[in-house]
C-alpha positions in Angstrom: 47.8 8.0 -81.2 49.0 11.6 -80.5 51.5 11.8 -77.6 52.7 15.5 -78.3 50.6 18.4 -79.3 53.0 21.5 -80.1 51.0 24.7 -80.5 51.9 28.1 -81.4 50.7 30.9 -79.3 49.7 34.1 -80.9 46.7 33.8 -83.2 46.4 29.9 -82.6 46.3 29.1 -79.0 45.4 32.6 -77.8 42.6 34.7 -78.7 43.3 37.7 -80.9 43.4 39.8 -77.5 45.9 37.6 -76.3 43.6 35.8 -73.8 43.3 32.2 -73.2 40.0 30.6 -74.3 38.5 28.4 -71.5 37.4 25.8 -74.0 41.3 25.4 -74.6 42.0 25.3 -71.2 39.6 22.7 -70.4 40.6 20.5 -73.3 44.4 20.9 -72.7 44.0 19.8 -69.0 41.9 16.8 -70.2 44.5 15.8 -72.8 47.5 16.3 -70.3 45.5 14.2 -67.8 45.2 11.4 -70.4 49.1 11.7 -70.7 49.5 13.7 -73.7 52.3 16.4 -73.6 50.8 19.9 -74.5 54.0 21.8 -75.6 53.8 25.6 -76.4 56.2 26.2 -79.6 56.5 29.8 -79.8 58.6 32.5 -81.4 58.4 34.4 -78.1 60.4 34.0 -75.0 59.2 31.5 -72.4 58.9 33.7 -69.6 56.2 35.9 -71.5 53.8 33.0 -71.6 54.5 31.7 -67.9 50.8 32.9 -67.2 49.4 30.9 -69.9 51.1 27.9 -68.3 49.7 28.7 -64.9 46.1 28.9 -66.4 46.7 25.5 -68.0 48.1 23.8 -64.9 51.6 23.3 -66.4 53.7 26.0 -65.1 56.9 24.7 -63.2 55.8 21.1 -63.6 58.4 18.5 -64.3 58.1 16.3 -67.2 56.3 19.0 -69.1 57.9 20.9 -71.7 58.1 24.1 -74.0 59.9 25.3 -76.9 60.9 29.3 -77.4 62.5 31.5 -79.9 61.3 29.7 -83.0 62.8 26.5 -81.7 66.3 28.0 -80.2 65.6 26.7 -77.0 63.9 23.6 -75.5 62.9 23.7 -71.7 61.6 21.6 -69.0 58.8 23.6 -67.3 60.1 22.9 -64.0 62.6 25.3 -62.8 62.9 26.5 -66.6 65.5 23.9 -67.0 67.3 24.3 -70.3 67.4 21.1 -72.3 69.0 22.4 -75.6 69.9 25.6 -77.1 70.9 26.6 -80.7 71.4 30.4 -80.9 73.0 32.9 -83.4 76.8 33.3 -83.0 77.3 37.0 -81.8 79.1 38.3 -84.9 76.2 36.9 -87.0 73.6 38.2 -84.7 75.1 41.7 -84.6 75.4 41.7 -88.6 71.9 41.0 -89.1 70.9 43.6 -86.3 73.0 46.4 -88.1 71.5 45.4 -91.7 68.0 45.7 -90.2 68.2 48.6 -88.1 69.2 50.9 -91.3 65.6 50.7 -92.2 63.3 53.7 -90.9 60.1 53.0 -89.0 61.1 49.4 -87.9 61.5 48.1 -84.2 64.6 45.9 -83.8 64.5 43.2 -81.1 67.2 41.0 -79.8 66.5 37.9 -77.8 68.7 36.4 -75.2 67.7 33.3 -73.3 66.0 35.2 -70.6 66.0 38.7 -71.7 64.7 41.0 -74.7 66.2 44.2 -75.8 64.3 46.4 -78.3 65.7 49.3 -80.1 63.6 52.0 -81.7 60.4 50.4 -80.7 57.4 51.5 -83.1 53.8 52.4 -81.8 52.5 49.3 -83.5 55.2 47.1 -81.7 54.5 48.6 -78.5 50.8 48.1 -78.6 51.3 44.5 -79.6 53.8 43.5 -76.9 51.8 45.3 -74.3 48.8 43.2 -75.2 51.0 40.1 -74.7 52.5 41.8 -71.5 56.1 41.0 -72.7 58.8 42.4 -70.4 61.9 44.0 -72.4 64.8 46.3 -71.8 65.0 49.5 -74.2 68.1 50.2 -76.0 69.0 53.8 -76.1 71.5 53.3 -78.8 71.9 50.9 -81.9 75.0 49.1 -80.3 74.7 45.4 -79.0 78.5 45.0 -78.3 77.6 44.7 -74.6 76.0 41.4 -75.6 79.2 39.9 -77.1 79.5 37.1 -74.3 75.7 36.5 -73.9 73.9 33.8 -75.9 71.8 35.3 -78.5 68.7 33.2 -79.5 67.3 35.4 -82.4 67.1 38.9 -84.0 63.7 40.2 -85.1 62.0 43.2 -86.7 58.8 44.6 -86.6 56.8 46.8 -89.3 53.0 46.0 -90.5 54.0 47.2 -93.8 54.3 43.9 -95.7 56.3 45.4 -98.5 58.8 46.8 -96.2 59.0 43.3 -94.5 60.2 41.6 -97.5 62.4 44.5 -98.5 64.1 44.1 -95.2 64.3 40.3 -95.5 65.8 40.5 -98.9 68.3 43.2 -97.4 69.5 41.1 -94.6 69.6 37.7 -96.5 71.4 39.0 -99.4 74.6 39.3 -96.8 73.8 36.7 -94.1 71.7 34.2 -96.0 74.2 31.5 -95.4 74.3 31.6 -91.7 70.4 32.5 -90.9 66.8 31.6 -91.9 64.1 34.0 -92.2 60.2 33.5 -91.5 57.4 36.0 -90.7 54.8 36.0 -88.1 51.9 37.7 -86.7 51.6 39.9 -89.8 54.4 42.2 -88.5 57.6 40.6 -87.4 60.6 39.5 -89.6 62.3 36.7 -87.6 65.9 35.5 -88.1 67.2 32.4 -86.5 70.4 30.5 -87.0 70.2 28.5 -90.2 68.4 25.4 -89.8 66.8 26.4 -86.4 63.0 26.1 -86.4 59.8 24.9 -84.6 59.9 21.7 -86.4 63.5 20.5 -85.9 63.1 21.7 -82.0 59.7 19.5 -82.1 61.2 16.4 -83.4 64.4 16.8 -81.0 62.0 17.0 -78.2 60.1 14.0 -79.3 63.4 11.9 -79.6 64.1 12.9 -76.1 61.0 11.6 -75.0 61.0 8.5 -76.9 57.9 9.6 -79.0 57.7 8.4 -82.7 57.3 11.2 -85.0 54.2 10.1 -86.3 52.6 10.6 -82.8 53.1 14.1 -83.0 50.7 17.1 -83.9 51.7 20.6 -84.5 49.3 23.4 -84.8 49.9 27.1 -86.0 48.8 30.0 -88.2 51.8 31.7 -89.9 54.8 31.2 -91.8 57.2 30.5 -88.7 54.7 27.6 -87.9 55.4 25.8 -91.1 58.3 23.8 -90.4 56.4 22.2 -87.4 53.4 21.6 -89.3 55.3 19.8 -92.0 57.4 18.0 -89.6 54.7 16.5 -87.3 52.7 13.4 -87.8 49.6 15.6 -88.2 50.3 19.1 -89.2 47.2 21.6 -88.6 46.4 25.0 -89.6 43.8 27.0 -87.7 40.8 28.4 -89.7 42.3 31.9 -89.5 45.8 30.6 -90.7 47.6 32.4 -93.6 46.2 30.8 -96.8 49.7 29.9 -97.8 50.1 27.7 -94.4 46.5 26.3 -94.8 47.5 24.7 -98.0 50.5 22.7 -96.7 48.7 21.4 -93.5 47.1 18.0 -93.1 44.2 19.4 -91.6 42.5 22.7 -91.2 40.2 23.5 -88.2 36.8 25.0 -88.4 37.1 26.9 -85.5 39.4 30.0 -85.5 41.7 30.9 -82.6 38.9 33.0 -81.2 36.7 30.1 -80.8 39.0 27.4 -79.3 40.7 25.9 -82.1 43.2 23.8 -80.1 40.0 22.4 -78.2 38.4 21.3 -81.4 41.8 19.4 -82.2 41.9 17.7 -78.6 38.3 16.5 -78.6 38.7 15.1 -82.3 42.2 13.4 -82.1 42.9 13.0 -78.5 39.8 12.5 -76.4 37.4 11.1 -79.0 36.7 7.4 -78.3 
């Protein structure tokens, strides 16, 4: 019996334009009423999807949970209470940032627990972030030394150029691969988390805290940073619009895309049916 549904947001729970499908809202509300935990498991900061939690009736609710920064933070919705964090040590984060920013036409993001800093934002990144209404602070200079005593969750870079994505990833990993893992998301982001930190590990950590058997978890996503949770969950799901390499490793693939209520399809099939 599925007791936790962990879902990616962009291109999975949310429509392509960043909106929340009414089918998904109705199905998730029915699932939570039935006692199932619905847990957003996103690469984004938790503040950026609070409006989605409001629509789902989960915002600031006790005993409801969310996972952010590709698993670097687990929080209870009520009062945004931090349950666990596993960020990147400052010197490692600075090294990754400095290595990645040497690439031209690339946007550089540094995520703290409750704040995002962006240096050299590209037009494509600006448009995507605006569509998700993600708040951030602009860095005028490529220097993050002022964050030395602040916990850094992850460092990411943006470019829609796939070849450039892999060149940057290879460049960073050649020096810092012993300390970080790299994943790709939304067809544009190269994401660096502390080694071993990912959406799957965080999902199982939360399941253990809630006393839920790992086999009673479901995880659904569309892109490479979702693979760890898709593989870790009792039922790993790829939405119809998932990257082919991700879909191949899922237990189930939905018929519906993110634009047609893929989460509602899963809830109706696996949670509410019967």
